[in-house]
Structures are given as C-alpha cells and as structure tokens.
C-alpha positions as CSV (number, residue, x, y, z in Angstrom):
1,M,0.0,0.0,0.0
2,P,2.1,2.9,-1.2
3,F,1.6,6.4,0.1
4,T,3.4,8.3,-2.7
5,D,2.3,11.9,-2.9
6,R,0.4,11.6,0.4
7,S,1.2,13.6,3.5
8,V,0.7,12.7,7.1
9,I,1.1,14.4,10.5
10,I,2.1,12.0,13.3
11,T,2.1,13.2,17.0
12,G,4.2,11.4,19.5
13,A,6.5,10.5,16.6
14,G,9.7,10.5,18.7
15,K,9.2,7.2,20.4
16,G,7.2,3.9,20.4
17,I,4.2,3.5,18.1
18,G,4.5,7.0,16.7
19,R,8.1,6.5,15.7
20,A,7.5,3.1,14.1
21,T,4.6,4.7,12.1
22,A,6.7,7.6,10.9
23,I,9.4,5.2,9.7
24,L,6.9,2.9,8.0
25,L,5.0,5.6,6.2
26,A,8.1,7.3,5.1
27,E,9.4,4.0,3.6
28,R,6.1,3.7,1.8
29,G,6.5,7.1,0.2
30,A,4.6,9.5,2.5
31,R,5.7,13.0,3.3
32,V,5.8,12.8,7.1
33,T,5.5,15.7,9.5
34,A,6.7,14.3,12.9
35,I,5.7,16.1,16.1
36,S,7.5,15.3,19.4
37,R,8.5,17.2,22.5
38,T,12.2,16.2,22.1
39,Q,14.3,17.3,19.1
40,S,16.9,14.5,19.5
41,D,14.1,11.9,19.1
42,L,13.2,13.4,15.7
43,D,16.7,13.9,14.3
44,S,17.1,10.4,12.8
45,L,13.6,10.3,11.1
46,D,13.1,10.9,7.4
47,A,10.5,13.6,8.3
48,R,9.8,17.2,8.8
49,A,10.3,17.8,12.5
50,I,8.2,20.0,14.8
51,V,9.1,20.2,18.4
52,A,6.1,20.9,20.7
53,D,4.8,20.0,24.1
54,L,1.3,19.0,23.2
55,S,0.1,19.2,26.8
56,D,0.0,23.0,26.2
57,P,-3.1,23.8,24.1
58,A,-1.5,26.8,22.6
59,A,1.6,24.8,21.6
60,A,-0.5,22.1,20.1
61,R,-2.4,24.6,17.9
62,D,0.8,26.2,16.9
63,A,2.4,22.8,16.0
64,M,-0.6,22.0,13.8
65,A,-0.4,25.4,12.1
66,Q,3.2,24.7,11.3
67,A,2.3,21.3,10.0
68,G,-0.2,22.9,7.6
69,T,-2.7,21.0,5.5
70,C,-2.0,17.3,5.2
71,D,-3.9,14.2,4.0
72,F,-3.8,12.2,7.2
73,L,-3.4,12.7,11.0
74,V,-2.2,10.0,13.4
75,N,-2.7,10.9,17.0
76,C,0.0,8.8,18.8
77,A,1.1,11.1,21.5
78,G,0.4,9.4,24.9
79,T,1.6,9.1,28.4
80,N,0.6,7.3,31.6
81,V,0.8,7.8,35.3
82,L,0.4,4.6,37.2
83,E,-2.2,5.5,39.8
84,G,-5.3,3.6,40.9
85,L,-8.6,5.3,41.9
86,L,-7.7,5.6,45.6
87,D,-4.3,7.1,44.8
88,L,-5.3,9.3,41.8
89,T,-3.8,12.8,42.1
90,D,-4.8,16.0,40.3
91,A,-1.3,16.2,38.8
92,G,-1.5,12.6,37.5
93,Y,-5.0,13.1,36.1
94,D,-4.0,16.3,34.3
95,A,-0.8,14.9,32.9
96,V,-2.6,12.0,31.3
97,M,-5.7,13.8,30.1
98,N,-3.9,16.8,28.7
99,I,-1.8,14.6,26.4
100,N,-4.0,11.5,25.7
101,L,-7.3,13.2,25.2
102,R,-7.2,17.0,25.0
103,S,-4.2,17.2,22.7
104,A,-5.7,14.6,20.4
105,L,-8.9,16.6,20.2
106,I,-7.0,19.8,19.4
107,C,-4.9,18.2,16.7
108,A,-8.0,16.6,15.1
109,Q,-9.9,19.9,15.2
110,E,-7.1,21.8,13.5
111,F,-6.5,19.0,11.0
112,A,-10.2,18.8,10.1
113,R,-10.5,22.6,9.8
114,A,-7.6,22.6,7.3
115,R,-8.9,19.7,5.4
116,I,-12.4,21.2,5.0
117,A,-10.9,24.5,3.9
118,A,-8.9,22.5,1.2
119,G,-12.1,20.8,0.0
120,G,-12.4,17.8,2.3
121,G,-11.1,14.3,2.3
122,G,-8.5,12.6,4.4
123,A,-8.4,10.4,7.5
124,I,-7.7,10.5,11.2
125,V,-6.4,7.5,13.2
126,N,-6.5,7.9,16.9
127,V,-4.4,5.4,18.9
128,T,-6.3,4.2,22.0
129,S,-5.8,1.1,24.0
130,I,-7.5,-2.1,25.2
131,A,-7.2,-0.4,28.6
132,G,-10.3,1.5,27.5
133,H,-12.2,-1.8,27.3
134,R,-10.9,-3.7,30.3
135,G,-10.2,-2.6,33.9
136,F,-6.4,-2.7,34.6
137,P,-5.2,-1.8,38.1
138,D,-3.3,1.5,38.3
139,H,-4.6,2.7,34.9
140,V,-7.7,4.8,36.0
141,A,-6.8,8.0,34.3
142,Y,-5.2,6.3,31.3
143,A,-8.3,4.1,30.8
144,A,-10.6,7.1,31.0
145,S,-8.5,9.0,28.5
146,K,-8.5,6.2,26.0
147,A,-12.2,5.4,26.3
148,G,-12.9,9.1,26.0
149,L,-10.9,9.2,22.8
150,E,-12.8,6.3,21.3
151,G,-16.1,8.1,22.1
152,A,-14.7,11.2,20.5
153,T,-13.7,9.2,17.4
154,R,-17.3,8.2,16.8
155,V,-18.3,11.9,17.0
156,M,-15.6,12.8,14.6
157,A,-16.8,10.2,12.1
158,R,-20.3,11.5,12.4
159,E,-19.4,15.2,12.0
160,L,-16.6,14.9,9.5
161,G,-18.0,12.2,7.2
162,P,-20.0,14.7,5.1
163,H,-16.7,16.4,4.3
164,G,-15.2,13.1,3.2
165,I,-13.0,12.7,6.3
166,R,-12.8,9.4,8.0
167,A,-12.0,8.9,11.7
168,V,-11.1,5.6,13.2
169,A,-9.4,4.4,16.3
170,I,-7.0,1.5,16.9
171,A,-6.8,-0.1,20.3
172,P,-3.6,-2.1,20.8
173,T,-2.9,-4.5,23.5
174,V,0.3,-4.1,25.6
175,T,2.8,-2.8,23.1
176,L,6.5,-3.2,23.9
177,T,7.5,0.4,24.1
178,E,9.3,2.2,26.9
179,L,6.0,3.3,28.4
180,A,4.6,-0.2,28.5
181,A,7.8,-1.6,30.0
182,A,7.3,0.5,33.2
183,A,3.7,-0.9,33.6
184,W,4.2,-4.5,32.6
185,S,7.8,-5.5,33.4
186,A,7.0,-7.3,36.7
187,P,6.3,-11.0,36.1
188,A,3.4,-10.9,38.5
189,K,1.6,-8.5,36.2
190,R,3.0,-9.6,32.9
191,D,2.5,-13.4,33.0
192,P,-1.3,-13.5,33.8
193,M,-1.8,-10.8,31.1
194,M,0.2,-12.9,28.5
195,A,-1.8,-16.0,29.4
196,R,-4.9,-14.2,28.1
197,H,-3.5,-13.6,24.7
198,P,-4.3,-16.5,22.3
199,M,-1.5,-15.4,20.0
200,G,0.9,-15.9,22.8
201,R,2.6,-12.5,22.5
202,F,2.3,-8.8,23.1
203,A,2.4,-6.3,20.2
204,E,5.5,-4.7,18.8
205,A,5.3,-1.1,17.7
206,E,5.8,-2.2,14.1
207,D,2.6,-4.4,14.4
208,V,0.6,-1.3,15.3
209,A,2.3,0.8,12.6
210,R,1.3,-1.6,9.9
211,A,-2.3,-1.6,11.1
212,I,-2.4,2.2,11.1
213,A,-1.1,2.1,7.5
214,L,-4.0,-0.2,6.6
215,L,-6.5,2.1,8.2
216,L,-5.1,5.1,6.3
217,S,-5.1,3.4,3.0
218,D,-7.6,3.5,0.2
219,D,-8.4,-0.1,1.0
220,A,-10.1,1.2,4.2
221,G,-12.2,3.8,2.3
222,L,-15.5,2.8,3.9
223,I,-14.2,2.3,7.5
224,T,-15.0,5.2,9.8
225,G,-16.3,5.5,13.3
226,A,-14.8,2.1,14.1
227,V,-12.4,0.9,16.8
228,L,-10.0,-1.8,15.7
229,P,-8.6,-4.0,18.5
230,L,-5.1,-5.0,17.8
231,D,-4.9,-7.4,20.7
232,G,-3.8,-10.9,19.7
233,G,-7.2,-12.1,20.6
234,F,-7.2,-10.7,24.2
235,L,-10.8,-9.3,24.0
236,A,-12.1,-12.5,22.6
237,V,-11.4,-14.6,25.7
C-alpha cells in the first residue's frame, strides 16, 4: 500500500508507536511531519520535524499550524501515570488527560479545519488502548482518556463524514514500548496478562504501525467510526 504523494502528521513521533509509524509511512512514500517534544528523538527520522509540548493547548495549535494541510493525521502522543482510583492525584490526572485526550482533540480539530478548507477528504487515526475496554489496576486516568478518545472518534466520524474525512481508532494490547515496560515488566503483572493472549505475545510497535497504515489506505475507504482492537485475541477470551 504505497503512500506516494500523500502527506501525514504524526504526533508522538519520537518514540514507540509514533516513531514506528513515521518510519513505515516514510518508507512507503509518504511525506511525514513528525511532532514530538524532544528534538533528538526526531533527528534520525526521514520527516519534517516539529518540536512541541502538546500538553499545552497553545503549543498544540501552533504545531498544527506549522504542519499545515496534510492528507492524514495519526494521534499517537500518549503518556501514563500509574495510579489507581484511591491514589489518583490531580497532577496525575492532568498529565494523562492533557496529552492523551485534549491534545488529540485539538490536533484533530485543527487538522479537520484545514482539510475542510482545502475541499475535504483525508483520514484521522486515533491510537487508543484495550485499557479503555478492560479494567487494569493503576490505569484509571489512562483508561478514562483512551475510552474518551474512542467516544470522540465516533463523534468525529459523524461530523466529518459529510466532508469526506474518515475517523477511526486503533486499540492495541500491551505494546512493547518504553511506556509499557514500566507498567508490565514485573512477572506478577506480565505473566497473567500474557496468558490471556491466544496469539501468545504482546504487540511490537511495528505491528501497530502496519495496522495504522492499513486504516489510512484506500483499502479502508469505507471504514469510519470504528475501533480496531489489535490485541492478539485478548478481547475474545
């Protein structure tokens, strides 16, 4: 599925799923605009780099203005603070929600405004998580942010469809990034989770990147408002 002459904005492109997606789409011919808060994470990408702290709404809007009008948006920027309900702090809640949900809504809003002004068309992929579907300890704000983004994705599909813009979400299982390592490295947490995966493994960032490419492609032209679990069968058992 080549992306020659297509352009894509990827948030959180410095690490993990965002970085893998930026590399894959560039290899397939896309013009990539990569947004991350750390310049050094962007230096080795074949992409136009924009450094921004997306937890700041003004910075998020400025980054999208710099990115300009593109064909696709992939909202990969994400963070987690390992707190359960009884331990949830205001600071932890704000840190997670500001990145995982608010920045994704801002980036989608600015992307859609630019696409509509250009005549419509295009697609948004929001990266969520199976944590929005199952209750994992110490993930209360994270789960709320991802479930909220899935709900927002359905609204995006409804409102943007008349403009030819698709909006979909992809919900990976545990993906072996630096962020996941902190949450799932302990055998007492990892092993019972692994046992619930019929495929017998967690996801790699490249697995998610390939699924994102599929959702952006013309082969997915009628898919909108959907959430694709990329979970190795976890939600089926």
